Z-matrix of the N, CA and C atoms (Angstrom, degrees):
N
C 1 1.467
C 2 1.513 1 108.15
N 3 1.356 2 116.45 1 125.80
C 4 1.448 3 121.32 2 -177.74
C 5 1.522 4 110.27 3 -79.79
N 6 1.313 5 116.36 4 157.72
C 7 1.459 6 121.29 5 176.86
C 8 1.508 7 111.36 6 99.86
N 9 1.315 8 113.94 7 173.48
C 10 1.458 9 119.94 8 -179.27
C 11 1.526 10 110.59 9 -72.91
N 12 1.256 11 116.22 10 135.32
C 13 1.466 12 120.54 11 178.07
C 14 1.535 13 108.71 12 -87.51
N 15 1.327 14 115.36 13 125.72
C 16 1.474 15 120.36 14 -178.86
C 17 1.525 16 108.85 15 -103.66
N 18 1.289 17 115.15 16 119.17
C 19 1.456 18 119.24 17 -179.81
C 20 1.514 19 111.78 18 -78.14
N 21 1.295 20 119.76 19 174.10
C 22 1.471 21 123.46 20 179.10
C 23 1.529 22 111.56 21 -64.57
N 24 1.342 23 115.75 22 143.42
C 25 1.469 24 121.23 23 179.36
C 26 1.517 25 109.66 24 -71.43
N 27 1.331 26 118.11 25 128.03
C 28 1.470 27 120.49 26 180.00
C 29 1.517 28 111.20 27 -59.10
N 30 1.330 29 118.20 28 144.80
C 31 1.459 30 123.13 29 -179.22
C 32 1.522 31 111.62 30 -60.20
N 33 1.317 32 117.16 31 -37.60
C 34 1.463 33 120.56 32 -179.85
C 35 1.518 34 111.78 33 -60.91
N 36 1.309 35 117.23 34 -36.93
C 37 1.472 36 120.91 35 179.13
C 38 1.514 37 110.44 36 -65.21
N 39 1.340 38 118.32 37 -41.64
C 40 1.472 39 121.37 38 178.26
C 41 1.518 40 111.17 39 -63.07
N 42 1.331 41 115.88 40 -42.32
C 43 1.464 42 119.67 41 -179.64
C 44 1.520 43 110.75 42 -62.26
N 45 1.358 44 116.15 43 -43.63
C 46 1.461 45 119.83 44 179.37
C 47 1.523 46 111.05 45 -64.10
N 48 1.336 47 116.71 46 -38.75
C 49 1.464 48 120.23 47 -179.75
C 50 1.526 49 110.81 48 -64.76
N 51 1.327 50 116.56 49 -43.60
C 52 1.471 51 120.33 50 178.85
C 53 1.521 52 110.40 51 -64.31
N 54 1.336 53 116.82 52 -41.53
C 55 1.464 54 120.41 53 179.21
C 56 1.511 55 111.12 54 -62.74
N 57 1.347 56 116.47 55 -41.47
C 58 1.458 57 120.25 56 178.99
C 59 1.515 58 110.78 57 -64.16
N 60 1.338 59 116.95 58 -40.27
C 61 1.455 60 120.68 59 179.19
C 62 1.526 61 110.84 60 -62.91
N 63 1.340 62 116.31 61 -39.75
C 64 1.469 63 120.25 62 178.43
C 65 1.526 64 111.29 63 -64.06
N 66 1.335 65 116.31 64 -41.56
C 67 1.461 66 120.29 65 178.45
C 68 1.519 67 110.65 66 -61.67
N 69 1.353 68 116.61 67 -43.52
C 70 1.466 69 121.06 68 179.34
C 71 1.523 70 110.28 69 -61.02
N 72 1.346 71 117.28 70 -42.46
C 73 1.465 72 120.69 71 -179.70
C 74 1.529 73 111.36 72 -63.05
N 75 1.351 74 116.64 73 -41.95
C 76 1.466 75 120.42 74 179.48
C 77 1.517 76 110.93 75 -64.23
N 78 1.331 77 116.70 76 -44.19
C 79 1.467 78 120.45 77 179.93
C 80 1.521 79 110.53 78 -62.62
N 81 1.338 80 117.56 79 -43.67
C 82 1.466 81 120.52 80 -179.95
C 83 1.522 82 110.86 81 -64.25
N 84 1.349 83 115.56 82 -37.18
C 85 1.461 84 119.02 83 178.08
C 86 1.518 85 111.44 84 -64.46
N 87 1.350 86 116.07 85 -43.37
C 88 1.467 87 119.81 86 178.47
C 89 1.512 88 111.36 87 -64.03
N 90 1.321 89 116.81 88 -40.62
C 91 1.460 90 120.00 89 177.69
C 92 1.517 91 110.74 90 -62.84
N 93 1.328 92 116.17 91 -39.89
C 94 1.460 93 119.62 92 179.20
C 95 1.511 94 111.76 93 -64.21
N 96 1.353 95 116.20 94 -38.20
C 97 1.461 96 118.87 95 179.48
C 98 1.511 97 111.67 96 -68.36
N 99 1.322 98 116.32 97 -37.56
C 100 1.460 99 118.74 98 -179.94
C 101 1.523 100 110.58 99 -69.97
N 102 1.326 101 116.36 100 -29.53
C 103 1.450 102 119.62 101 -179.03
C 104 1.528 103 111.51 102 -82.34
N 105 1.329 104 116.34 103 -33.10
C 106 1.459 105 121.37 104 -177.87
C 107 1.525 106 109.24 105 -124.21
N 108 1.334 107 118.11 106 76.51
C 109 1.467 108 120.46 107 -177.61
C 110 1.526 109 111.04 108 -67.35
N 111 1.310 110 114.84 109 152.75
C 112 1.455 111 119.52 110 177.02
C 113 1.523 112 109.90 111 -64.19
N 114 1.339 113 116.03 112 137.05
C 115 1.461 114 120.35 113 -176.27
C 116 1.520 115 110.75 114 -64.97
N 117 1.319 116 116.02 115 137.81
C 118 1.456 117 121.73 116 175.95
C 119 1.521 118 108.24 117 -121.40
N 120 1.311 119 116.34 118 -179.53
C 121 1.455 120 120.44 119 178.85
C 122 1.516 121 110.82 120 105.65
N 123 1.320 122 115.51 121 171.06
C 124 1.458 123 120.88 122 -178.85
C 125 1.524 124 109.05 123 -151.92
N 126 1.322 125 114.82 124 165.29
C 127 1.461 126 121.17 125 173.31
C 128 1.526 127 108.90 126 -91.11
N 129 1.326 128 116.13 127 160.31
C 130 1.472 129 119.23 128 -179.33
C 131 1.533 130 108.31 129 -160.30
N 132 1.314 131 116.23 130 106.91
C 133 1.465 132 120.14 131 176.08
C 134 1.524 133 109.24 132 -82.26
N 135 1.321 134 115.19 133 131.03
C 136 1.462 135 121.25 134 177.92
C 137 1.527 136 109.22 135 -124.04
N 138 1.332 137 116.12 136 136.43
C 139 1.461 138 120.42 137 173.87
C 140 1.524 139 107.63 138 -79.40
N 141 1.341 140 115.81 139 114.84
C 142 1.464 141 121.02 140 -173.80
C 143 1.527 142 112.58 141 -88.20
N 144 1.327 143 117.12 142 -32.52
C 145 1.464 144 119.46 143 -177.46
C 146 1.527 145 108.89 144 -161.84
N 147 1.316 146 114.88 145 151.36
C 148 1.460 147 122.05 146 176.60
C 149 1.524 148 106.94 147 -132.61
N 150 1.339 149 117.09 148 123.60
C 151 1.466 150 121.34 149 -172.47
C 152 1.527 151 109.83 150 -128.49
N 153 1.346 152 118.52 151 103.56
C 154 1.470 153 120.24 152 172.58
C 155 1.535 154 109.89 153 -73.58
N 156 1.322 155 115.96 154 139.75
C 157 1.459 156 121.82 155 -178.82
C 158 1.526 157 109.29 156 -131.18
N 159 1.332 158 115.26 157 131.25
C 160 1.467 159 120.06 158 177.52
C 161 1.530 160 109.42 159 -75.87
N 162 1.300 161 115.69 160 164.90
C 163 1.457 162 118.91 161 176.74
C 164 1.525 163 109.53 162 -64.72
N 165 1.308 164 115.58 163 153.40
C 166 1.455 165 120.69 164 -177.62
C 167 1.526 166 108.45 165 -152.19
N 168 1.349 167 115.24 166 -174.36
C 169 1.459 168 119.19 167 177.66
C 170 1.518 169 111.39 168 -62.18
N 171 1.340 170 116.11 169 -28.79
C 172 1.467 171 120.31 170 -179.08
C 173 1.530 172 113.04 171 -92.83
N 174 1.330 173 116.69 172 -15.48
C 175 1.469 174 120.24 173 -178.04
C 176 1.527 175 108.59 174 -131.76
N 177 1.323 176 117.99 175 115.78
C 178 1.471 177 120.17 176 -175.27
C 179 1.523 178 113.83 177 -73.44
N 180 1.331 179 118.24 178 -9.00
C 181 1.460 180 120.72 179 178.16
C 182 1.527 181 109.05 180 -148.51
N 183 1.333 182 115.56 181 159.10
C 184 1.466 183 120.57 182 179.86
C 185 1.529 184 109.70 183 -71.64
N 186 1.323 185 115.07 184 156.61
C 187 1.463 186 119.86 185 179.81
C 188 1.512 187 110.86 186 -159.72
N 189 1.322 188 115.65 187 179.63
C 190 1.459 189 122.92 188 179.68
C 191 1.525 190 108.20 189 -129.16
N 192 1.331 191 116.48 190 124.92
C 193 1.461 192 121.07 191 172.94
C 194 1.526 193 108.95 192 -92.91
N 195 1.321 194 116.13 193 126.44
C 196 1.461 195 122.22 194 179.24
C 197 1.524 196 108.35 195 -110.69
N 198 1.341 197 116.02 196 116.12
C 199 1.464 198 121.82 197 -179.37
C 200 1.526 199 108.82 198 -99.35
N 201 1.322 200 115.62 199 135.50
C 202 1.468 201 119.79 200 -176.43
C 203 1.520 202 110.31 201 -143.16
N 204 1.338 203 115.28 202 162.84
C 205 1.459 204 121.09 203 -178.36
C 206 1.523 205 109.43 204 -154.35
N 207 1.316 206 115.38 205 162.26
C 208 1.464 207 122.16 206 174.91
C 209 1.520 208 107.83 207 -96.13
N 210 1.326 209 117.00 208 107.78
C 211 1.460 210 121.46 209 -179.93
C 212 1.524 211 111.11 210 -98.72
N 213 1.345 212 116.63 211 11.54
C 214 1.453 213 121.02 212 176.50
C 215 1.520 214 111.55 213 -84.27
N 216 1.337 215 115.67 214 -165.86
C 217 1.467 216 120.95 215 -175.07
C 218 1.526 217 113.65 216 -110.17
N 219 1.346 218 117.99 217 -7.78
C 220 1.458 219 120.92 218 177.08
C 221 1.529 220 108.43 219 -134.37
N 222 1.333 221 118.13 220 163.22
C 223 1.467 222 119.91 221 -174.68
C 224 1.523 223 113.76 222 -65.36
N 225 1.330 224 114.49 223 146.41
C 226 1.464 225 122.27 224 168.98
C 227 1.524 226 107.57 225 -81.79
N 228 1.325 227 115.95 226 140.91
C 229 1.461 228 120.46 227 175.40
C 230 1.526 229 109.11 228 -125.57
N 231 1.323 230 115.68 229 147.64
C 232 1.475 231 121.96 230 170.52
C 233 1.523 232 112.54 231 59.06
N 234 1.315 233 118.72 232 44.97
C 235 1.466 234 120.36 233 -177.33
C 236 1.523 235 111.51 234 -78.89
N 237 1.330 236 115.01 235 133.54
C 238 1.458 237 121.40 236 171.33
C 239 1.528 238 107.38 237 -129.85
N 240 1.334 239 116.95 238 162.88
C 241 1.464 240 119.51 239 -179.73
C 242 1.515 241 110.36 240 -149.72
N 243 1.322 242 114.56 241 158.89
C 244 1.464 243 121.75 242 172.33
C 245 1.519 244 107.78 243 -139.39
N 246 1.340 245 115.58 244 140.41
C 247 1.466 246 121.78 245 179.47
C 248 1.531 247 109.56 246 -122.93
N 249 1.313 248 115.95 247 137.13
C 250 1.467 249 122.26 248 174.69
C 251 1.519 250 107.11 249 -121.62
N 252 1.332 251 117.01 250 124.00
C 253 1.464 252 122.91 251 176.62
C 254 1.530 253 108.36 252 -105.04
N 255 1.329 254 115.93 253 129.40
C 256 1.468 255 120.82 254 -176.73
C 257 1.519 256 108.78 255 -127.44
N 258 1.345 257 116.37 256 129.22
C 259 1.469 258 122.40 257 174.81
C 260 1.528 259 106.30 258 -121.10
N 261 1.326 260 116.99 259 87.63
C 262 1.470 261 120.37 260 -172.25
C 263 1.535 262 111.59 261 -86.06
N 264 1.321 263 117.30 262 158.66
C 265 1.475 264 120.18 263 176.53
C 266 1.517 265 112.72 264 -72.41
N 267 1.332 266 117.32 265 -18.30
C 268 1.469 267 122.61 266 178.85
C 269 1.526 268 107.72 267 -146.18
N 270 1.343 269 118.38 268 158.89
C 271 1.467 270 119.91 269 178.83
C 272 1.530 271 111.61 270 -53.45
N 273 1.309 272 116.13 271 141.19
C 274 1.458 273 121.22 272 -179.83
C 275 1.528 274 110.59 273 -71.36
N 276 1.298 275 115.66 274 142.72
C 277 1.464 276 121.00 275 172.01
C 278 1.528 277 108.76 276 -79.39
N 279 1.344 278 118.06 277 162.78
C 280 1.466 279 118.99 278 176.52
C 281 1.530 280 113.40 279 -55.72
N 282 1.332 281 117.26 280 -37.53
C 283 1.466 282 119.98 281 178.94
C 284 1.524 283 111.29 282 -66.70
N 285 1.325 284 117.54 283 -38.99
C 286 1.464 285 120.44 284 178.30
C 287 1.530 286 110.89 285 -66.93
N 288 1.327 287 115.83 286 -41.61
C 289 1.471 288 119.54 287 177.67
C 290 1.517 289 110.70 288 -60.82
N 291 1.327 290 116.56 289 -43.14
C 292 1.463 291 121.12 290 178.70
C 293 1.526 292 110.80 291 -61.86
N 294 1.320 293 116.94 292 -37.98
C 295 1.464 294 120.28 293 179.76
C 296 1.525 295 111.25 294 -64.79
N 297 1.324 296 117.28 295 -39.49
C 298 1.469 297 119.92 296 178.07
C 299 1.528 298 111.10 297 -69.45
N 300 1.326 299 117.34 298 -36.30
C 301 1.464 300 120.10 299 175.14
C 302 1.524 301 111.04 300 -61.98
N 303 1.335 302 116.07 301 -42.73
C 304 1.462 303 119.58 302 179.50
C 305 1.535 304 110.74 303 -66.73
N 306 1.327 305 116.47 304 -34.54
C 307 1.463 306 119.37 305 177.58
C 308 1.526 307 110.55 306 -65.00
N 309 1.331 308 116.15 307 -42.30
C 310 1.465 309 119.44 308 178.50
C 311 1.519 310 111.01 309 -66.89
N 312 1.327 311 116.63 310 -36.23
C 313 1.450 312 120.51 311 -177.18
C 314 1.531 313 112.55 312 -74.82
N 315 1.318 314 117.57 313 -11.36
C 316 1.466 315 120.31 314 -177.80
C 317 1.522 316 112.83 315 -73.34
N 318 1.323 317 117.55 316 -6.39
C 319 1.463 318 119.63 317 178.21
C 320 1.526 319 109.19 318 -59.29
N 321 1.351 320 118.47 319 126.52
C 322 1.475 321 119.44 320 -179.73
C 323 1.520 322 110.96 321 -69.85
N 324 1.322 323 115.97 322 141.80
C 325 1.460 324 120.24 323 -179.28
C 326 1.516 325 110.20 324 -82.99
N 327 1.330 326 115.58 325 127.49
C 328 1.456 327 122.61 326 172.91
C 329 1.517 328 107.48 327 -135.42
N 330 1.314 329 115.59 328 129.60
C 331 1.462 330 119.62 329 -178.31
C 332 1.520 331 109.92 330 -70.49
N 333 1.333 332 116.65 331 117.42
C 334 1.456 333 122.59 332 178.12
C 335 1.520 334 107.92 333 -103.79
N 336 1.316 335 116.47 334 108.83
C 337 1.463 336 120.47 335 -177.65
C 338 1.525 337 110.12 336 -62.13
N 339 1.314 338 115.63 337 141.67
C 340 1.457 339 120.64 338 177.92
C 341 1.514 340 113.92 339 96.28
N 342 1.350 341 117.39 340 -11.51
C 343 1.464 342 120.59 341 179.31
C 344 1.520 343 110.48 342 -88.87
N 345 1.325 344 117.11 343 52.01
C 346 1.461 345 121.74 344 179.95
C 347 1.520 346 109.51 345 -93.80
N 348 1.326 347 116.29 346 138.91
C 349 1.462 348 122.02 347 -179.85
C 350 1.522 349 107.46 348 -125.69
N 351 1.320 350 116.33 349 118.11
C 352 1.459 351 121.29 350 -179.42
C 353 1.530 352 110.59 351 -77.24
N 354 1.335 353 117.61 352 151.63
C 355 1.472 354 119.50 353 174.35
C 356 1.528 355 110.53 354 -61.22
N 357 1.324 356 115.15 355 140.20
C 358 1.475 357 122.31 356 175.98
C 359 1.518 358 112.89 357 61.99
N 360 1.330 359 118.27 358 18.86
C 361 1.459 360 120.99 359 174.72
C 362 1.530 361 109.15 360 -72.44
N 363 1.330 362 118.64 361 159.37
C 364 1.476 363 119.83 362 177.12
C 365 1.527 364 110.91 363 -56.51
N 366 1.315 365 115.94 364 147.96
C 367 1.461 366 120.98 365 -179.30
C 368 1.530 367 110.45 366 -59.68
N 369 1.311 368 115.11 367 141.22
C 370 1.456 369 121.70 368 174.42
C 371 1.525 370 107.87 369 -109.52
N 372 1.327 371 117.04 370 170.12
C 373 1.464 372 118.45 371 177.37
C 374 1.525 373 110.10 372 -152.34
N 375 1.310 374 113.98 373 160.23
C 376 1.458 375 121.46 374 169.82
C 377 1.521 376 107.73 375 -135.65
N 378 1.315 377 116.53 376 162.86
C 379 1.459 378 121.77 377 -178.86
C 380 1.526 379 109.97 378 -114.11
N 381 1.329 380 115.38 379 143.15
C 382 1.456 381 121.27 380 177.08
C 383 1.524 382 109.21 381 -140.71
N 384 1.324 383 117.62 382 128.80
C 385 1.463 384 127.50 383 -6.01
C 386 1.533 385 110.41 384 -70.68
N 387 1.321 386 115.29 385 157.85
C 388 1.466 387 119.17 386 -178.68
C 389 1.522 388 112.84 387 -107.34
N 390 1.340 389 115.02 388 10.99
C 391 1.460 390 118.53 389 178.91
C 392 1.531 391 108.94 390 -157.35
N 393 1.343 392 117.89 391 159.12
C 394 1.469 393 120.05 392 177.29
C 395 1.525 394 110.82 393 -63.11
N 396 1.320 395 114.86 394 152.27
C 397 1.459 396 119.81 395 179.01
C 398 1.515 397 110.47 396 158.96
N 399 1.319 398 117.60 397 -174.44
C 400 1.472 399 121.20 398 -177.44
C 401 1.525 400 113.27 399 -58.71
N 402 1.355 401 117.90 400 -40.18
C 403 1.468 402 120.09 401 -179.74
C 404 1.520 403 110.91 402 -65.01
N 405 1.336 404 116.56 403 -41.95
C 406 1.470 405 120.67 404 178.28
C 407 1.534 406 110.57 405 -65.43
N 408 1.317 407 117.15 406 -41.18
C 409 1.470 408 120.79 407 179.37
C 410 1.527 409 110.45 408 -64.56
N 411 1.329 410 117.21 409 -41.30
C 412 1.468 411 120.89 410 -178.56
C 413 1.522 412 110.81 411 -63.11
N 414 1.347 413 116.83 412 -44.84
C 415 1.463 414 119.98 413 179.53
C 416 1.524 415 111.28 414 -66.70
N 417 1.314 416 117.31 415 -40.77
C 418 1.465 417 121.15 416 179.60
C 419 1.524 418 110.93 417 -63.06
N 420 1.322 419 117.00 418 -44.05
C 421 1.468 420 121.29 419 -177.34
C 422 1.527 421 112.87 420 -69.12
N 423 1.343 422 117.58 421 -25.20
C 424 1.463 423 120.44 422 -176.61
C 425 1.534 424 113.15 423 -107.35
N 426 1.320 425 117.82 424 4.10
C 427 1.460 426 119.23 425 -174.42
C 428 1.536 427 111.51 426 -60.10
N 429 1.347 428 117.38 427 -44.67
C 430 1.470 429 120.36 428 179.99
C 431 1.525 430 111.01 429 -63.06
N 432 1.339 431 117.64 430 -35.96
C 433 1.462 432 120.90 431 178.81
C 434 1.527 433 111.01 432 -67.34
N 435 1.334 434 117.19 433 -35.82
C 436 1.469 435 120.62 434 178.10
C 437 1.524 436 110.05 435 -65.23
N 438 1.332 437 116.57 436 -45.83
C 439 1.464 438 121.10 437 -179.65
C 440 1.530 439 110.81 438 -63.57
N 441 1.335 440 116.46 439 -37.21
C 442 1.468 441 120.73 440 -178.28
C 443 1.526 442 112.50 441 -79.40
N 444 1.314 443 118.06 442 -9.55
C 445 1.458 444 120.61 443 -179.96
C 446 1.514 445 114.32 444 84.75
N 447 1.339 446 117.45 445 10.32
C 448 1.464 447 120.38 446 178.66
C 449 1.536 448 111.75 447 -78.44
N 450 1.319 449 116.58 448 -16.90
C 451 1.466 450 121.99 449 175.13
C 452 1.523 451 107.45 450 -153.55
N 453 1.295 452 116.31 451 -177.95
C 454 1.462 453 119.99 452 -178.97
C 455 1.523 454 110.60 453 -129.96
N 456 1.317 455 114.59 454 163.18
C 457 1.460 456 122.11 455 175.44
C 458 1.525 457 108.14 456 -122.32
N 459 1.326 458 116.80 457 118.19
C 460 1.461 459 122.35 458 175.78
C 461 1.522 460 108.82 459 -99.96
N 462 1.327 461 115.40 460 130.66
C 463 1.472 462 121.84 461 178.83
C 464 1.523 463 107.58 462 -116.10
N 465 1.321 464 116.11 463 113.82
C 466 1.464 465 122.30 464 -179.14
C 467 1.525 466 107.89 465 -113.17
N 468 1.329 467 116.39 466 123.60
C 469 1.470 468 121.39 467 -176.55
C 470 1.523 469 108.83 468 -129.27
N 471 1.322 470 115.79 469 135.82
C 472 1.461 471 121.80 470 174.74
C 473 1.526 472 108.52 471 -129.99
N 474 1.328 473 115.88 472 127.38
C 475 1.464 474 123.10 473 171.98
C 476 1.520 475 108.55 474 -106.73
N 477 1.336 476 116.28 475 142.31
C 478 1.462 477 122.12 476 170.24
C 479 1.522 478 107.66 477 -127.34
N 480 1.332 479 116.20 478 137.11
C 481 1.459 480 119.15 479 -174.51
C 482 1.520 481 110.70 480 -162.97
N 483 1.324 482 115.39 481 170.51
C 484 1.460 483 122.19 482 178.35
C 485 1.523 484 109.31 483 -126.71
N 486 1.321 485 115.56 484 166.83
C 487 1.457 486 121.60 485 166.34
C 488 1.518 487 108.12 486 -145.20
N 489 1.320 488 116.91 487 170.23
C 490 1.458 489 120.31 488 -170.26
C 491 1.529 490 113.84 489 -71.08
N 492 1.318 491 118.41 490 -10.25
C 493 1.466 492 120.50 491 178.47
C 494 1.522 493 113.13 492 -96.85
N 495 1.340 494 117.26 493 -3.62
C 496 1.459 495 120.15 494 178.13
C 497 1.523 496 110.54 495 -83.99
N 498 1.327 497 117.74 496 142.47
C 499 1.470 498 119.48 497 172.24
C 500 1.525 499 110.50 498 -60.18
N 501 1.309 500 116.68 499 158.10
C 502 1.464 501 121.02 500 -177.76
C 503 1.523 502 112.53 501 -60.29
N 504 1.324 503 117.02 502 -28.03
C 505 1.465 504 120.15 503 -175.65
C 506 1.527 505 113.12 504 -95.21
N 507 1.338 506 117.72 505 14.86
C 508 1.467 507 120.03 506 -179.35
C 509 1.528 508 110.55 507 -130.27
N 510 1.333 509 114.58 508 151.86
C 511 1.459 510 122.27 509 172.79
C 512 1.522 511 108.15 510 -132.04
N 513 1.322 512 115.18 511 163.74
C 514 1.460 513 120.09 512 175.54
C 515 1.532 514 107.90 513 -105.23
N 516 1.339 515 115.62 514 145.30
C 517 1.466 516 121.87 515 -176.30
C 518 1.523 517 109.56 516 -129.81
N 519 1.322 518 116.28 517 128.68
C 520 1.466 519 122.64 518 172.25
C 521 1.523 520 108.52 519 -107.71
N 522 1.326 521 116.54 520 126.63
C 523 1.466 522 121.92 521 177.70
C 524 1.526 523 109.11 522 -113.42
N 525 1.331 524 115.78 523 134.69
C 526 1.466 525 120.74 524 177.45
C 527 1.523 526 109.20 525 -136.41
N 528 1.322 527 115.28 526 138.40
C 529 1.458 528 121.07 527 172.43
C 530 1.521 529 108.65 528 -142.20
N 531 1.329 530 116.25 529 123.61
C 532 1.459 531 121.55 530 175.92
C 533 1.521 532 109.47 531 -140.02
N 534 1.333 533 117.10 532 149.60
C 535 1.465 534 118.52 533 178.29
C 536 1.526 535 110.79 534 -131.54
N 537 1.335 536 114.23 535 151.31
C 538 1.458 537 123.34 536 179.76
C 539 1.522 538 108.87 537 -117.75
N 540 1.314 539 116.88 538 140.43
C 541 1.455 540 122.30 539 169.52
C 542 1.520 541 108.53 540 -159.91
N 543 1.327 542 116.55 541 132.81
C 544 1.456 543 121.25 542 -178.61
C 545 1.517 544 113.59 543 81.33
N 546 1.309 545 118.19 544 -11.48
C 547 1.463 546 124.09 545 178.10
C 548 1.526 547 108.39 546 -166.26
N 549 1.329 548 115.05 547 155.90
C 550 1.470 549 119.32 548 172.46
C 551 1.529 550 109.13 549 -116.48
N 552 1.329 551 115.72 550 16.57
C 553 1.463 552 120.52 551 -179.85
C 554 1.524 553 112.26 552 -89.29
N 555 1.303 554 117.78 553 -23.34
C 556 1.464 555 121.05 554 -177.25
C 557 1.523 556 108.26 555 -148.19
N 558 1.339 557 115.76 556 145.14
C 559 1.458 558 120.04 557 178.85
C 560 1.518 559 110.11 558 -112.02
N 561 1.330 560 114.17 559 163.60
C 562 1.461 561 122.67 560 174.77
C 563 1.533 562 107.59 561 -111.01
N 564 1.320 563 116.61 562 142.23
C 565 1.457 564 120.42 563 178.40
C 566 1.523 565 110.95 564 -70.08
N 567 1.308 566 115.08 565 146.51
C 568 1.459 567 120.99 566 175.19
C 569 1.526 568 108.43 567 -145.26
N 570 1.308 569 116.14 568 155.14
C 571 1.454 570 118.70 569 177.42
C 572 1.518 571 112.25 570 65.60
N 573 1.335 572 114.88 571 -156.15
C 574 1.458 573 121.81 572 -179.39
C 575 1.516 574 108.69 573 -101.18
N 576 1.311 575 117.33 574 114.10
C 577 1.460 576 121.51 575 173.03
C 578 1.523 577 106.54 576 -99.83
N 579 1.341 578 116.44 577 108.63
C 580 1.456 579 119.08 578 -172.41
C 581 1.523 580 110.70 579 -156.88
N 582 1.338 581 115.06 580 168.52
C 583 1.456 582 123.58 581 171.41
C 584 1.523 583 106.93 582 -125.45
N 585 1.323 584 116.84 583 130.36
C 586 1.455 585 120.11 584 -177.96
C 587 1.521 586 109.33 585 -149.11
N 588 1.327 587 115.28 586 169.02
C 589 1.460 588 121.65 587 175.81
C 590 1.527 589 109.08 588 -103.41
N 591 1.325 590 115.12 589 149.84
C 592 1.458 591 118.83 590 175.04
C 593 1.521 592 110.04 591 -145.29
N 594 1.314 593 115.68 592 157.39
C 595 1.458 594 121.27 593 178.07
C 596 1.522 595 109.11 594 -66.16
N 597 1.316 596 115.68 595 139.89
C 598 1.453 597 121.48 596 178.35
C 599 1.525 598 108.44 597 -76.49
N 600 1.335 599 115.66 598 113.99
C 601 1.462 600 119.41 599 -178.41
C 602 1.516 601 110.26 600 -84.68
N 603 1.301 602 116.37 601 141.87
C 604 1.466 603 120.05 602 176.11
C 605 1.509 604 109.13 603 -75.23
N 606 1.346 605 115.55 604 138.86
C 607 1.472 606 119.90 605 -176.66
C 608 1.530 607 110.79 606 -82.09
């Protein structure tokens, strides 16, 4: 047979080649991680403003506009909310306020597609109550008393939502409580105003 005769490759050479290949793979992996770090950050819904409005020619009953925004760093997904309006005969105690917060938070979480809120997007709002009924009648009948300071209006709002950095079994919750008395231009904080995570309960 013509040409150079090539003997078998020594085992040590193969081992060194495989080891070198492994080192190269590890280095490339580390470089890739440094170049493409895992995404961090979270979403955070904040209640920006609460505006009680009396009935008018354009609104047949009184209501409350709740303005909110995502002050986090990544989009909110699947946001839902519940609002409880309370017009008590006397100021609420801390235990009573906590009970209303828990009532609002009892809303079961269901992912509603399309309810995404981008960070730093313009403020959105919803109105409560959003239809005629006993709650709308109660607020309309007592609106003048709230403005005069003869009673108060407590607004309890709970948001539940997800974002892409949350585990599948967790959701984020925003709790807000504010009350008005003697004016509807500014509210006072009540209860626990916070954002926290909780386990996703099965319905």
